[in-house]
C-alpha positions as CSV (number, residue, x, y, z in Angstrom):
1,R,11.8,1.7,-9.7
2,S,11.9,-1.9,-8.9
3,V,10.8,-3.4,-5.9
4,P,13.6,-4.4,-3.2
5,E,13.7,-8.2,-2.3
6,R,13.2,-7.3,1.6
7,M,9.8,-5.7,0.9
8,V,6.6,-8.0,1.6
9,L,3.4,-7.9,-0.5
10,F,0.3,-6.9,1.3
11,S,-2.1,-9.9,1.9
12,F,-5.3,-10.0,3.6
13,P,-6.8,-12.7,5.5
14,V,-9.7,-14.8,4.1
15,S,-13.2,-13.7,5.1
16,K,-16.9,-14.6,4.3
17,R,-17.5,-11.0,2.8
18,A,-15.4,-8.7,0.7
19,L,-15.8,-5.3,-0.1
20,W,-13.6,-5.3,-3.2
21,D,-12.2,-7.9,-5.7
22,P,-9.1,-9.3,-4.1
23,T,-7.5,-10.8,-7.4
24,P,-4.2,-8.8,-8.3
25,M,-4.2,-6.2,-11.1
26,G,-1.7,-4.4,-12.8
27,D,2.1,-4.3,-11.8
28,V,3.5,-4.7,-8.4
29,I,4.4,-1.4,-6.7
30,G,6.3,-0.4,-3.6
31,S,4.8,1.3,-0.8
32,H,7.5,2.8,1.2
33,I,7.8,6.4,2.3
34,T,11.1,7.0,0.2
35,Y,9.9,5.3,-2.8
36,Y,8.7,8.5,-4.4
37,R,10.0,11.1,-2.1
38,N,13.2,12.3,-0.6
39,L,13.3,12.0,3.4
40,K,14.8,14.5,5.7
41,V,15.4,13.9,9.2
42,S,15.6,16.9,11.7
43,M,16.6,16.3,15.2
44,M,17.3,18.8,18.1
45,E,20.8,18.6,19.3
46,K,19.3,18.5,23.0
47,T,17.2,15.2,22.2
48,L,20.1,13.6,20.8
49,R,22.3,14.4,23.6
50,L,19.5,13.0,26.1
51,A,19.1,9.9,24.2
52,Y,22.7,9.2,23.9
53,R,23.2,9.9,27.7
54,H,20.4,7.4,28.5
55,A,21.9,4.8,26.3
56,K,25.3,5.1,27.9
57,Q,23.8,4.6,31.4
58,N,22.0,1.5,30.4
59,E,23.9,-1.5,30.2
60,K,20.9,-3.9,29.4
61,E,18.3,-3.5,26.8
62,L,17.0,0.0,25.9
63,F,13.5,0.8,25.7
64,C,12.8,4.3,24.5
65,F,10.9,6.5,22.1
66,F,11.5,9.4,19.9
67,L,8.5,11.5,19.2
68,G,8.0,14.0,16.3
69,S,6.0,15.1,13.3
70,L,6.0,14.1,9.7
71,A,5.1,16.7,7.1
72,V,5.2,16.7,3.1
73,D,7.3,19.6,1.7
74,E,5.8,22.4,0.1
75,D,6.9,21.3,-3.3
76,G,5.7,17.8,-2.9
77,E,9.0,16.3,-3.5
78,G,10.3,15.4,-0.2
79,V,9.0,14.5,3.3
80,T,10.3,15.9,6.5
81,L,10.6,13.7,9.8
82,T,11.2,16.3,12.7
83,I,12.1,14.6,16.0
84,D,11.7,16.8,19.1
85,R,11.4,14.7,21.9
86,F,12.7,11.5,23.4
87,D,11.0,9.5,26.1
88,P,12.9,6.9,27.9
89,G,10.1,4.7,28.4
90,R,9.6,1.8,30.9
91,E,10.9,-1.6,31.2
92,V,7.5,-2.9,32.5
């Protein structure tokens, strides 16, 4: 696959000592979670409703977190992101 234009290549800061040779070798590859795997997102309805209600009540910027887990499927072809908790966060 080709590398999308919005992706940024890795670059490391200059240092006095290096543990590896920093010169590029080989072709450029993408490093994105969906580059080689199919992504599935699973969210509980209760979590989604709570987030929606919180967003409707807040008229200004919304600070919040979704918490969950990431797992590689048994066949190794996909990644499943399971979101099971909503944390409204704090403004401070």
